[in-house]
LODO-131353 format. One record per atom (N, C-alpha, C, O): residue in three letters; atom name; x, y, z; residue number from 1. Coordinates in steps of 0.05 Angstrom, whole numbers, plus 5000, padded with zeros to 4 digits. Last residue first. Example, Ala and Ser with C-alpha at 12.3 -4.5 7.8 and 13.67 -1.06 7.14 Angstrom:
ZAGU     r    a     c1     c2     c3     k
ZAGU   SER    N   5257   4955   5142     2
ZAGU   SER   CA   5273   4979   5143     2
ZAGU   SER    C   5258   5001   5157     2
ZAGU   SER    O   5268   5023   5161     2
ZAGU   ALA    N   5264   4886   5156     1
ZAGU   ALA   CA   5246   4910   5156     1
ZAGU   ALA    C   5264   4934   5156     1
ZAGU   ALA    O   5285   4934   5169     1
END
This chain:
ZAGU     r    a     c1     c2     c3     k
ZAGU   UNK    N   5073   5163   5223    96
ZAGU   UNK   CA   5085   5184   5241    96
ZAGU   UNK    C   5105   5170   5260    96
ZAGU   UNK    O   5118   5183   5276    96
ZAGU   UNK    N   5048   5122   5196    95
ZAGU   UNK   CA   5074   5133   5185    95
ZAGU   UNK    C   5087   5151   5204    95
ZAGU   UNK    O   5111   5156   5202    95
ZAGU   UNK    N   5003   5114   5227    94
ZAGU   UNK   CA   5023   5092   5224    94
ZAGU   UNK    C   5049   5104   5215    94
ZAGU   UNK    O   5071   5096   5224    94
ZAGU   UNK    N   4976   5163   5219    93
ZAGU   UNK   CA   4985   5156   5246    93
ZAGU   UNK    C   5006   5132   5244    93
ZAGU   UNK    O   5025   5132   5260    93
ZAGU   UNK    N   4967   5159   5163    92
ZAGU   UNK   CA   4983   5181   5174    92
ZAGU   UNK    C   4994   5174   5202    92
ZAGU   UNK    O   5018   5178   5208    92
ZAGU   UNK    N   4932   5113   5164    91
ZAGU   UNK   CA   4958   5112   5151    91
ZAGU   UNK    C   4977   5134   5161    91
ZAGU   UNK    O   5001   5130   5166    91
ZAGU   UNK    N   4888   5135   5193    90
ZAGU   UNK   CA   4903   5110   5202    90
ZAGU   UNK    C   4929   5109   5190    90
ZAGU   UNK    O   4948   5105   5204    90
ZAGU   UNK    N   4875   5177   5160    89
ZAGU   UNK   CA   4882   5182   5187    89
ZAGU   UNK    C   4898   5158   5198    89
ZAGU   UNK    O   4920   5162   5211    89
ZAGU   UNK    N   4858   5150   5114    88
ZAGU   UNK   CA   4880   5167   5112    88
ZAGU   UNK    C   4891   5173   5140    88
ZAGU   UNK    O   4915   5173   5143    88
ZAGU   UNK    N   4812   5122   5135    87
ZAGU   UNK   CA   4837   5107   5124    87
ZAGU   UNK    C   4860   5125   5123    87
ZAGU   UNK    O   4882   5117   5131    87
ZAGU   UNK    N   4782   5168   5148    86
ZAGU   UNK   CA   4788   5148   5169    86
ZAGU   UNK    C   4812   5131   5160    86
ZAGU   UNK    O   4831   5127   5175    86
ZAGU   UNK    N   4775   5192   5097    85
ZAGU   UNK   CA   4788   5206   5118    85
ZAGU   UNK    C   4797   5188   5141    85
ZAGU   UNK    O   4819   5192   5152    85
ZAGU   UNK    N   4744   5153   5073    84
ZAGU   UNK   CA   4771   5158   5062    84
ZAGU   UNK    C   4787   5173   5084    84
ZAGU   UNK    O   4811   5166   5088    84
ZAGU   UNK    N   4697   5159   5104    83
ZAGU   UNK   CA   4712   5132   5103    83
ZAGU   UNK    C   4741   5137   5093    83
ZAGU   UNK    O   4760   5126   5105    83
ZAGU   UNK    N   4681   5211   5094    82
ZAGU   UNK   CA   4689   5204   5121    82
ZAGU   UNK    C   4705   5177   5121    82
ZAGU   UNK    O   4725   5174   5137    82
ZAGU   UNK    N   4710   5237   5032    81
ZAGU   UNK   CA   4689   5221   5049    81
ZAGU   UNK    C   4699   5216   5076    81
ZAGU   UNK    O   4723   5215   5081    81
ZAGU   UNK    N   4727   5302   5014    80
ZAGU   UNK   CA   4736   5278   5025    80
ZAGU   UNK    C   4714   5263   5042    80
ZAGU   UNK    O   4702   5273   5061    80
ZAGU   UNK    N   4742   5355   4985    79
ZAGU   UNK   CA   4718   5337   4982    79
ZAGU   UNK    C   4728   5308   4989    79
ZAGU   UNK    O   4736   5293   4972    79
ZAGU   UNK    N   4786   5384   4999    78
ZAGU   UNK   CA   4762   5399   4990    78
ZAGU   UNK    C   4737   5381   4990    78
ZAGU   UNK    O   4715   5390   4994    78
ZAGU   UNK    N   4828   5348   5006    77
ZAGU   UNK   CA   4816   5361   5030    77
ZAGU   UNK    C   4791   5375   5023    77
ZAGU   UNK    O   4774   5377   5041    77
ZAGU   UNK    N   4811   5293   4961    76
ZAGU   UNK   CA   4826   5318   4969    76
ZAGU   UNK    C   4814   5328   4995    76
ZAGU   UNK    O   4794   5319   5004    76
ZAGU   UNK    N   4828   5227   4935    75
ZAGU   UNK   CA   4809   5247   4945    75
ZAGU   UNK    C   4825   5271   4954    75
ZAGU   UNK    O   4850   5271   4956    75
ZAGU   UNK    N   4834   5166   4905    74
ZAGU   UNK   CA   4844   5193   4906    74
ZAGU   UNK    C   4821   5212   4916    74
ZAGU   UNK    O   4799   5211   4905    74
ZAGU   UNK    N   4856   5101   4902    73
ZAGU   UNK   CA   4836   5118   4914    73
ZAGU   UNK    C   4848   5147   4915    73
ZAGU   UNK    O   4870   5151   4926    73
ZAGU   UNK    N   4865   5045   4863    72
ZAGU   UNK   CA   4875   5071   4869    72
ZAGU   UNK    C   4852   5090   4879    72
ZAGU   UNK    O   4832   5094   4865    72
ZAGU   UNK    N   4885   4979   4866    71
ZAGU   UNK   CA   4862   4997   4869    71
ZAGU   UNK    C   4873   5024   4877    71
ZAGU   UNK    O   4887   5026   4897    71
ZAGU   UNK    N   4908   4925   4830    70
ZAGU   UNK   CA   4914   4951   4841    70
ZAGU   UNK    C   4889   4969   4842    70
ZAGU   UNK    O   4876   4974   4822    70
ZAGU   UNK    N   4924   4856   4835    69
ZAGU   UNK   CA   4904   4879   4829    69
ZAGU   UNK    C   4913   4902   4843    69
ZAGU   UNK    O   4925   4900   4864    69
ZAGU   UNK    N   4959   4819   4853    68
ZAGU   UNK   CA   4960   4827   4825    68
ZAGU   UNK    C   4941   4848   4818    68
ZAGU   UNK    O   4942   4858   4795    68
ZAGU   UNK    N   4945   4817   4909    67
ZAGU   UNK   CA   4943   4793   4891    67
ZAGU   UNK    C   4943   4801   4862    67
ZAGU   UNK    O   4928   4789   4846    67
ZAGU   UNK    N   4938   4883   4916    66
ZAGU   UNK   CA   4930   4858   4929    66
ZAGU   UNK    C   4927   4836   4907    66
ZAGU   UNK    O   4910   4837   4889    66
ZAGU   UNK    N   4952   4948   4931    65
ZAGU   UNK   CA   4960   4926   4914    65
ZAGU   UNK    C   4954   4899   4929    65
ZAGU   UNK    O   4964   4894   4950    65
ZAGU   UNK    N   4927   5010   4934    64
ZAGU   UNK   CA   4925   4984   4949    64
ZAGU   UNK    C   4931   4964   4927    64
ZAGU   UNK    O   4916   4962   4907    64
ZAGU   UNK    N   4944   5076   4942    63
ZAGU   UNK   CA   4944   5054   4924    63
ZAGU   UNK    C   4946   5028   4939    63
ZAGU   UNK    O   4965   5024   4954    63
ZAGU   UNK    N   4918   5139   4952    62
ZAGU   UNK   CA   4925   5114   4966    62
ZAGU   UNK    C   4922   5092   4945    62
ZAGU   UNK    O   4900   5088   4933    62
ZAGU   UNK    N   4931   5204   4947    61
ZAGU   UNK   CA   4928   5180   4931    61
ZAGU   UNK    C   4937   5157   4946    61
ZAGU   UNK    O   4961   5154   4953    61
ZAGU   UNK    N   4904   5267   4962    60
ZAGU   UNK   CA   4918   5243   4972    60
ZAGU   UNK    C   4911   5220   4951    60
ZAGU   UNK    O   4889   5218   4940    60
ZAGU   UNK    N   4915   5337   4960    59
ZAGU   UNK   CA   4899   5314   4950    59
ZAGU   UNK    C   4918   5291   4958    59
ZAGU   UNK    O   4942   5294   4960    59
ZAGU   UNK    N   4903   5399   4993    58
ZAGU   UNK   CA   4919   5375   4989    58
ZAGU   UNK    C   4902   5353   4976    58
ZAGU   UNK    O   4878   5351   4982    58
ZAGU   UNK    N   4884   5462   4963    57
ZAGU   UNK   CA   4876   5438   4977    57
ZAGU   UNK    C   4897   5415   4972    57
ZAGU   UNK    O   4908   5412   4950    57
ZAGU   UNK    N   4889   5510   4940    56
ZAGU   UNK   CA   4911   5502   4957    56
ZAGU   UNK    C   4905   5476   4972    56
ZAGU   UNK    O   4919   5469   4991    56
ZAGU   UNK    N   4842   5515   4909    55
ZAGU   UNK   CA   4868   5518   4897    55
ZAGU   UNK    C   4892   5508   4914    55
ZAGU   UNK    O   4912   5499   4903    55
ZAGU   UNK    N   4791   5469   4911    54
ZAGU   UNK   CA   4803   5490   4926    54
ZAGU   UNK    C   4833   5492   4916    54
ZAGU   UNK    O   4847   5471   4916    54
ZAGU   UNK    N   4731   5440   4890    53
ZAGU   UNK   CA   4762   5446   4883    53
ZAGU   UNK    C   4769   5470   4901    53
ZAGU   UNK    O   4753   5489   4904    53
ZAGU   UNK    N   4689   5390   4886    52
ZAGU   UNK   CA   4699   5411   4905    52
ZAGU   UNK    C   4727   5416   4900    52
ZAGU   UNK    O   4744   5400   4904    52
ZAGU   UNK    N   4657   5328   4883    51
ZAGU   UNK   CA   4666   5354   4870    51
ZAGU   UNK    C   4673   5373   4893    51
ZAGU   UNK    O   4664   5371   4916    51
ZAGU   UNK    N   4664   5261   4873    50
ZAGU   UNK   CA   4662   5282   4893    50
ZAGU   UNK    C   4673   5307   4880    50
ZAGU   UNK    O   4695   5308   4868    50
ZAGU   UNK    N   4636   5200   4855    49
ZAGU   UNK   CA   4648   5224   4845    49
ZAGU   UNK    C   4642   5247   4865    49
ZAGU   UNK    O   4619   5251   4874    49
ZAGU   UNK    N   4655   5143   4889    48
ZAGU   UNK   CA   4633   5161   4883    48
ZAGU   UNK    C   4645   5188   4875    48
ZAGU   UNK    O   4663   5198   4888    48
ZAGU   UNK    N   4700   5118   4902    47
ZAGU   UNK   CA   4693   5114   4874    47
ZAGU   UNK    C   4669   5133   4868    47
ZAGU   UNK    O   4664   5139   4845    47
ZAGU   UNK    N   4707   5127   4955    46
ZAGU   UNK   CA   4726   5141   4937    46
ZAGU   UNK    C   4716   5139   4908    46
ZAGU   UNK    O   4722   5156   4891    46
ZAGU   UNK    N   4667   5094   4975    45
ZAGU   UNK   CA   4666   5122   4980    45
ZAGU   UNK    C   4683   5138   4961    45
ZAGU   UNK    O   4675   5159   4951    45
ZAGU   UNK    N   4686   5042   4962    44
ZAGU   UNK   CA   4662   5052   4950    44
ZAGU   UNK    C   4659   5083   4952    44
ZAGU   UNK    O   4649   5096   4934    44
ZAGU   UNK    N   4736   5046   4993    43
ZAGU   UNK   CA   4735   5040   4965    43
ZAGU   UNK    C   4709   5049   4952    43
ZAGU   UNK    O   4710   5065   4933    43
ZAGU   UNK    N   4729   5049   5049    42
ZAGU   UNK   CA   4737   5074   5033    42
ZAGU   UNK    C   4735   5069   5003    42
ZAGU   UNK    O   4732   5089   4988    42
ZAGU   UNK    N   4716   5000   5069    41
ZAGU   UNK   CA   4696   5022   5072    41
ZAGU   UNK    C   4704   5045   5053    41
ZAGU   UNK    O   4686   5058   5042    41
ZAGU   UNK    N   4762   4971   5056    40
ZAGU   UNK   CA   4737   4962   5047    40
ZAGU   UNK    C   4715   4984   5048    40
ZAGU   UNK    O   4697   4985   5031    40
ZAGU   UNK    N   4799   5000   5088    39
ZAGU   UNK   CA   4802   5000   5058    39
ZAGU   UNK    C   4775   4992   5047    39
ZAGU   UNK    O   4765   5005   5029    39
ZAGU   UNK    N   4781   4987   5140    38
ZAGU   UNK   CA   4782   5015   5132    38
ZAGU   UNK    C   4783   5016   5100    38
ZAGU   UNK    O   4770   5033   5088    38
ZAGU   UNK    N   4789   4931   5141    37
ZAGU   UNK   CA   4763   4943   5145    37
ZAGU   UNK    C   4761   4971   5133    37
ZAGU   UNK    O   4742   4978   5119    37
ZAGU   UNK    N   4845   4930   5136    36
ZAGU   UNK   CA   4827   4916   5115    36
ZAGU   UNK    C   4799   4927   5116    36
ZAGU   UNK    O   4787   4933   5096    36
ZAGU   UNK    N   4861   4954   5183    35
ZAGU   UNK   CA   4866   4967   5158    35
ZAGU   UNK    C   4849   4955   5135    35
ZAGU   UNK    O   4841   4969   5117    35
ZAGU   UNK    N   4842   4914   5221    34
ZAGU   UNK   CA   4831   4941   5220    34
ZAGU   UNK    C   4836   4957   5194    34
ZAGU   UNK    O   4819   4971   5184    34
ZAGU   UNK    N   4875   4872   5204    33
ZAGU   UNK   CA   4845   4870   5202    33
ZAGU   UNK    C   4833   4895   5202    33
ZAGU   UNK    O   4815   4900   5186    33
ZAGU   UNK    N   4926   4893   5217    32
ZAGU   UNK   CA   4919   4885   5188    32
ZAGU   UNK    C   4889   4882   5184    32
ZAGU   UNK    O   4879   4889   5163    32
ZAGU   UNK    N   4921   4897   5271    31
ZAGU   UNK   CA   4925   4922   5255    31
ZAGU   UNK    C   4918   4916   5226    31
ZAGU   UNK    O   4907   4933   5212    31
ZAGU   UNK    N   4917   4843   5286    30
ZAGU   UNK   CA   4896   4863   5292    30
ZAGU   UNK    C   4897   4888   5275    30
ZAGU   UNK    O   4877   4898   5266    30
ZAGU   UNK    N   4967   4822   5267    29
ZAGU   UNK   CA   4940   4812   5256    29
ZAGU   UNK    C   4918   4832   5262    29
ZAGU   UNK    O   4901   4838   5245    29
ZAGU   UNK    N   5017   4870   5251    28
ZAGU   UNK   CA   5004   4852   5270    28
ZAGU   UNK    C   4976   4845   5259    28
ZAGU   UNK    O   4964   4860   5244    28
ZAGU   UNK    N   5047   4873   5186    27
ZAGU   UNK   CA   5030   4885   5207    27
ZAGU   UNK    C   5021   4864   5226    27
ZAGU   UNK    O   5017   4841   5218    27
ZAGU   UNK    N   5075   4853   5143    26
ZAGU   UNK   CA   5089   4854   5169    26
ZAGU   UNK    C   5073   4867   5191    26
ZAGU   UNK    O   5084   4871   5212    26
ZAGU   UNK    N   5042   4859   5100    25
ZAGU   UNK   CA   5048   4832   5108    25
ZAGU   UNK    C   5063   4832   5135    25
ZAGU   UNK    O   5063   4811   5148    25
ZAGU   UNK    N   5040   4912   5085    24
ZAGU   UNK   CA   5018   4902   5103    24
ZAGU   UNK    C   5024   4872   5112    24
ZAGU   UNK    O   5011   4863   5131    24
ZAGU   UNK    N   5084   4959   5081    23
ZAGU   UNK   CA   5083   4930   5075    23
ZAGU   UNK    C   5064   4918   5094    23
ZAGU   UNK    O   5070   4914   5118    23
ZAGU   UNK    N   5075   5022   5056    22
ZAGU   UNK   CA   5068   5005   5078    22
ZAGU   UNK    C   5067   4976   5069    22
ZAGU   UNK    O   5051   4969   5051    22
ZAGU   UNK    N   5108   5079   5034    21
ZAGU   UNK   CA   5101   5052   5029    21
ZAGU   UNK    C   5096   5036   5054    21
ZAGU   UNK    O   5112   5038   5073    21
ZAGU   UNK    N   5096   5144   5008    20
ZAGU   UNK   CA   5104   5129   5032    20
ZAGU   UNK    C   5093   5100   5027    20
ZAGU   UNK    O   5071   5096   5017    20
ZAGU   UNK    N   5125   5172   4949    19
ZAGU   UNK   CA   5101   5160   4964    19
ZAGU   UNK    C   5113   5144   4987    19
ZAGU   UNK    O   5135   5133   4986    19
ZAGU   UNK    N   5177   5222   4956    18
ZAGU   UNK   CA   5166   5197   4943    18
ZAGU   UNK    C   5141   5188   4960    18
ZAGU   UNK    O   5138   5196   4983    18
ZAGU   UNK    N   5175   5292   4948    17
ZAGU   UNK   CA   5174   5269   4966    17
ZAGU   UNK    C   5163   5244   4953    17
ZAGU   UNK    O   5143   5246   4939    17
ZAGU   UNK    N   5171   5331   4912    16
ZAGU   UNK   CA   5197   5319   4914    16
ZAGU   UNK    C   5196   5294   4932    16
ZAGU   UNK    O   5214   5278   4931    16
ZAGU   UNK    N   5120   5353   4919    15
ZAGU   UNK   CA   5126   5340   4892    15
ZAGU   UNK    C   5154   5325   4894    15
ZAGU   UNK    O   5159   5307   4877    15
ZAGU   UNK    N   5121   5374   4968    14
ZAGU   UNK   CA   5108   5349   4966    14
ZAGU   UNK    C   5115   5335   4939    14
ZAGU   UNK    O   5115   5311   4936    14
ZAGU   UNK    N   5146   5423   4958    13
ZAGU   UNK   CA   5159   5403   4977    13
ZAGU   UNK    C   5148   5375   4971    13
ZAGU   UNK    O   5163   5356   4970    13
ZAGU   UNK    N   5111   5449   4924    12
ZAGU   UNK   CA   5139   5442   4914    12
ZAGU   UNK    C   5151   5422   4932    12
ZAGU   UNK    O   5165   5404   4922    12
ZAGU   UNK    N   5066   5456   4957    11
ZAGU   UNK   CA   5066   5438   4935    11
ZAGU   UNK    C   5094   5430   4926    11
ZAGU   UNK    O   5099   5407   4920    11
ZAGU   UNK    N   5048   5479   5004    10
ZAGU   UNK   CA   5075   5472   5000    10
ZAGU   UNK    C   5079   5452   4979    10
ZAGU   UNK    O   5093   5432   4983    10
ZAGU   UNK    N   4993   5485   5000     9
ZAGU   UNK   CA   5010   5509   4998     9
ZAGU   UNK    C   5039   5503   4996     9
ZAGU   UNK    O   5054   5520   4986     9
ZAGU   UNK    N   4971   5430   4957     8
ZAGU   UNK   CA   4974   5444   4983     8
ZAGU   UNK    C   4992   5470   4979     8
ZAGU   UNK    O   5003   5475   4958     8
ZAGU   UNK    N   4999   5374   4921     7
ZAGU   UNK   CA   4986   5401   4922     7
ZAGU   UNK    C   4991   5413   4950     7
ZAGU   UNK    O   5010   5408   4964     7
ZAGU   UNK    N   4995   5307   4946     6
ZAGU   UNK   CA   4999   5326   4924     6
ZAGU   UNK    C   4986   5353   4929     6
ZAGU   UNK    O   4965   5355   4941     6
ZAGU   UNK    N   5019   5247   4972     5
ZAGU   UNK   CA   5006   5271   4976     5
ZAGU   UNK    C   5013   5290   4954     5
ZAGU   UNK    O   5036   5289   4944     5
ZAGU   UNK    N   5011   5175   4972     4
ZAGU   UNK   CA   5024   5199   4960     4
ZAGU   UNK    C   5006   5223   4966     4
ZAGU   UNK    O   4982   5221   4966     4
ZAGU   UNK    N   5019   5115   5000     3
ZAGU   UNK   CA   5005   5139   5003     3
ZAGU   UNK    C   5021   5161   4992     3
ZAGU   UNK    O   5043   5165   5001     3
ZAGU   UNK    N   5011   5044   4984     2
ZAGU   UNK   CA   5026   5068   4984     2
ZAGU   UNK    C   5008   5093   4989     2
ZAGU   UNK    O   4984   5093   4982     2
ZAGU   UNK    N   5017   4977   5000     1
ZAGU   UNK   CA   5000   5000   5000     1
ZAGU   UNK    C   5017   5024   4999     1
ZAGU   UNK    O   5036   5025   5014     1
END
């Protein structure tokens, strides 16, 4: 799983940072289960079309790779579902 951030007031900084990578195979069982639940909830929410543009809003791309399939979830601060926000918060906390 990867998390990439784009835009925001510090766009130049974020453009230089590589996506953060999480190897879910090394997570404890309870953390992996919670992450799987968050991803399952975020996928349908991210697929719904969300409008709302703000020039300085951050956008986030979460890529989930599972058994040869790749699911890309993208949302921004201007229009983010609660499920995507929960997944993003979990990842941000893990990477901190």
